[in-house]
C-alpha positions as CSV (number, residue, x, y, z in Angstrom):
1,X,-2.9,7.8,2.3
2,X,-1.5,9.2,-0.9
3,X,-2.8,12.8,0.1
4,X,-1.4,12.5,3.5
5,X,2.0,11.3,2.4
6,X,2.2,14.0,-0.2
7,X,1.2,16.8,2.3
8,X,3.5,15.6,4.9
9,X,6.4,15.4,2.4
10,X,5.6,19.0,1.2
11,X,5.6,20.4,4.7
12,X,8.7,18.5,6.0
13,X,10.7,17.5,3.0
14,X,10.9,14.0,4.4
15,X,12.3,11.5,1.7
16,X,10.5,8.6,3.3
17,X,7.1,10.3,2.9
18,X,7.8,11.0,-0.8
19,X,8.8,7.3,-1.3
20,X,5.5,6.2,0.4
21,X,3.7,8.7,-1.9
22,X,5.5,7.4,-5.0
23,X,4.6,3.7,-4.0
24,X,0.9,4.6,-3.5
25,X,0.8,6.3,-6.9
26,X,2.4,3.3,-8.5
27,X,0.0,0.8,-6.8
28,X,-3.1,2.8,-7.8
29,X,-1.8,2.9,-11.4
30,X,-1.1,-1.0,-11.4
31,X,-4.7,-1.5,-10.0
32,X,-6.2,0.6,-12.7
33,X,-4.2,-1.2,-15.3
34,X,-5.5,-4.6,-14.0
35,X,-9.1,-3.3,-14.0
36,X,-8.9,-2.2,-17.5
37,X,-7.3,-5.6,-18.5
38,X,-10.1,-7.5,-16.8
39,X,-12.8,-5.4,-18.4
40,X,-11.2,-6.1,-21.7
41,X,-11.1,-9.8,-21.1
42,X,-14.7,-9.8,-20.0
43,X,-15.6,-8.0,-23.3
44,X,-13.7,-10.6,-25.3
45,X,-15.3,-13.4,-23.5
46,X,-18.8,-11.9,-24.1
47,X,-18.1,-11.4,-27.8
48,X,-17.0,-15.2,-28.2
49,X,-20.2,-16.2,-26.6
50,X,-22.3,-14.5,-29.1
């Protein structure tokens, strides 16, 4: 979805397409941050069990 909305924005200059692109970028950044946090939490739990 991110690639499509960026390409559509680049071709048309449509502000709504840009906003959709920015939303998808921020969503993926938040998901990556949560994944890193979960991984760190799992490592802390594993360390505590040892």
